[in-house]
C-alpha positions in Angstrom: -12.5 -23.7 -12.6 -14.1 -23.4 -16.1 -12.0 -22.9 -19.1 -13.4 -19.3 -19.6 -12.7 -18.4 -16.1 -9.2 -19.8 -16.3 -8.7 -17.7 -19.5 -9.8 -14.6 -18.0 -7.4 -15.0 -15.0 -4.5 -15.7 -17.2 -5.3 -12.6 -19.3 -5.4 -10.6 -16.1 -1.9 -11.8 -15.2 -0.5 -11.1 -18.6 -2.0 -7.7 -18.8 -0.5 -6.7 -15.5 2.9 -8.0 -16.3 3.0 -5.7 -19.5 1.2 -2.8 -17.8 3.2 -2.8 -14.5 6.6 -3.5 -16.1 8.6 -1.3 -13.8 11.2 -1.1 -10.9 8.8 -1.5 -8.3 5.3 -3.1 -7.8 4.1 -2.4 -4.5 1.7 0.7 -3.7 4.4 2.7 -2.1 7.7 1.3 -3.5 8.5 -0.6 -0.2 9.3 -3.6 -2.1 12.5 -1.9 -3.6 13.6 -1.4 0.1 12.7 -4.9 1.0 14.7 -6.3 -2.0 17.7 -4.2 -1.0 17.8 -5.5 2.4 17.7 -9.1 1.0 20.0 -8.1 -2.0 22.4 -11.0 -1.3 19.5 -13.6 -0.9 18.1 -15.3 -4.1 15.8 -17.9 -2.7 14.2 -16.7 0.5 10.8 -17.4 1.7 7.9 -14.7 2.3 4.5 -15.0 3.9 2.1 -12.2 2.4 -1.0 -11.7 4.5 -3.6 -9.7 2.6 -1.7 -10.4 -0.6 -4.4 -8.9 -2.9 -3.1 -9.2 -6.4 0.0 -11.3 -7.4 1.6 -8.3 -9.3 -0.2 -4.9 -8.9 0.4 -3.2 -5.6 2.1 -6.2 -4.3 4.9 -6.2 -1.7 6.5 -9.5 -2.6 6.3 -9.8 -6.4 9.8 -8.3 -6.7 11.1 -11.1 -4.5 9.1 -13.7 -6.4 10.8 -12.6 -9.8 14.0 -13.0 -8.1 13.5 -16.6 -7.2 11.7 -16.5 -3.8 8.4 -18.5 -2.9 6.0 -18.4 -0.1 2.7 -18.5 1.4 0.0 -16.1 0.1 -3.0 -15.5 2.2 -6.2 -13.5 1.3 -9.9 -13.1 2.5 -11.0 -12.7 -1.2 -11.2 -16.0 -3.2 -10.9 -14.1 -6.5 -7.6 -12.8 -5.3 -6.3 -16.2 -4.5 -7.6 -17.6 -8.0 -5.2 -15.1 -9.5 -2.3 -16.2 -7.4 -2.9 -19.8 -8.3 -2.4 -18.8 -12.0 0.4 -16.4 -11.4 2.3 -18.3 -8.7 1.3 -22.0 -8.8 4.3 -23.1 -7.0 3.6 -20.8 -4.0 0.9 -22.0 -1.6 -2.3 -19.7 -1.8 -4.8 -19.7 0.9 -8.3 -18.1 1.1 -9.0 -17.5 4.6 -9.2 -14.4 6.9 -6.5 -14.1 9.5 -6.9 -12.9 13.1 -5.9 -13.7 16.7 -8.2 -16.6 17.0 -9.9 -19.4 15.2 -13.6 -18.5 14.8 -16.0 -16.4 12.8 -16.4 -12.7 12.2 -18.1 -9.9 10.2 -16.5 -9.1 6.8 -17.2 -5.5 5.5 -17.5 -6.2 2.0 -17.3 -3.6 -0.7 -16.9 -5.7 -3.8 -14.7 -8.5 -5.3 -10.9 -7.8 -5.3 -11.5 -4.6 -3.4 -8.4 -3.6 -1.4 -10.5 -2.0 1.4 -12.6 -5.2 2.2 -11.9 -5.6 5.9 -12.7 -7.3 9.0 -11.9 -4.2 11.1 -15.1 -2.2 11.8 -13.2 0.8 12.8 -11.5 1.1 9.6 -14.6 0.3 7.6 -16.5 3.2 9.3 -13.5 5.5 8.3 -14.1 4.8 4.6 -16.5 6.9 2.5 -17.4 4.2 0.1 -20.7 2.4 0.8 -20.5 -1.2 2.0 -22.2 -3.8 -0.3 -22.9 -6.2 2.4 -21.7 -7.6 5.8 -20.9 -11.2 5.5 -19.9 -13.9 8.1 -16.6 -15.5 7.4 -14.4 -17.9 9.1 -11.1 -16.8 10.6 -7.9 -18.6 11.5 -4.5 -17.6 13.2 -1.3 -17.2 11.1 0.5 -19.8 13.4 -2.2 -22.4 12.8 -2.0 -21.7 8.9 1.8 -21.9 8.7 2.0 -25.1 10.8 -0.6 -26.8 8.3 1.4 -25.4 5.3 4.4 -26.7 3.3 6.5 -24.0 4.9 5.9 -25.2 8.5 9.7 -26.1 8.8 11.0 -23.3 6.7 12.9 -20.2 7.7 10.8 -17.2 7.1 12.7 -14.3 5.7 9.8 -11.8 5.2 6.5 -11.3 6.7 4.3 -8.9 5.0 1.0 -7.9 6.5 -1.6 -5.6 4.9 -5.2 -6.2 6.3 -6.9 -2.9 6.5 -6.8 -2.1 10.3 -6.5 -5.7 11.6 -2.8 -5.9 11.5 -2.4 -6.2 15.4 -4.7 -9.1 15.6 -2.7 -10.8 12.9 0.4 -10.4 14.9 -1.3 -11.6 18.1 -2.1 -14.9 16.4 1.6 -15.3 15.3 3.9 -17.2 17.5 7.4 -15.4 17.6 8.9 -18.1 19.7 8.6 -20.4 16.8 8.7 -18.2 13.5 10.9 -15.1 13.7 11.1 -13.3 10.3 14.0 -11.2 9.7 11.9 -8.5 8.3 8.3 -7.5 8.9 6.6 -4.9 6.5 3.2 -3.9 7.9 0.7 -1.5 6.9 -0.2 1.3 9.6 -3.5 3.1 9.0 -3.5 6.4 10.8 -7.2 7.0 11.2 -6.5 10.4 12.6 -5.1 11.5 9.3 -7.5 13.2 6.8 -6.5 10.6 4.2 -5.0 7.2 4.8 -2.1 5.6 2.8 -0.7 8.9 1.8 2.2 11.2 2.9 0.5 12.5 5.9 1.5 9.7 8.4 1.9 11.2 11.9 4.9 9.3 13.2 4.5 10.7 16.8 1.2 8.8 16.5 2.7 5.7 15.5 5.2 5.5 18.4 2.1 5.6 20.8 0.2 2.8 19.1 -0.1 -0.8 20.3 1.1 -1.9 16.9 4.7 -0.3 17.5 4.8 -1.3 21.1 4.0 -4.9 20.3 6.6 -5.4 17.7 9.4 -3.5 19.6 8.5 -5.8 22.6 9.4 -8.7 20.3 12.9 -7.3 19.7 12.2 -5.6 16.4 13.2 -2.1 15.5 11.5 0.3 13.2 14.1 0.7 10.3 12.1 2.7 7.8 8.8 3.7 6.6 7.2 5.0 3.5 3.6 6.3 3.1 1.7 3.7 5.3 4.1 0.9 5.0 6.5 0.3 8.1 9.5 -1.8 8.0 10.6 -3.5 11.0 13.9 -5.6 11.4 14.7 -8.2 13.9 17.5 -7.0 16.0 19.4 -10.2 15.5 19.1 -10.1 11.7 22.5 -10.1 9.9 22.7 -9.2 6.3 
């Protein structure tokens, strides 16, 4: 990494720290709810899939400030470069997460775009023009964790925000080995006029494979705000 590039990354982090100095940092404010759930835990472990930016619209930055650490994963290398500057003690990995190890299409809009996705249906929903379709490697979340420094750690929080590919991420996650206390996951209701706003049809959610999958793993829907759903392990004790 060049000196100039490193300076630009550090400036980005410092700028966001001052610009977004507030009570919550996630898009919806879901991080305040999560922090309250873990209000008695000061040194937990998070896994953030689709971490995007280390501060802005990030679900784990509030916990990071509290003393937590964890594994941050994103398919955009520029985002991971930012994490390596802002959270050097975390493990930050540039890879696309899915339900198998292989190769897939990335519907790419631009660098650091929050709507870059490997889910074609979600990409087709977007009105923004695709810049290009790239071939990228995929891996499973289980495989990534097993080869990380957190392979023997208790995972307290799993956050998944991958623009419509959330179910596939969960399919590649071994719940018999890793059982997070809390899962916060994005649900994009493509039947809505606008996604990620206050028009989520909760009745539609209960019919989705995503909801059925997590409830089958002994999780309950505890809360939701905008498109962020909070599932809690039934065995979790505060």
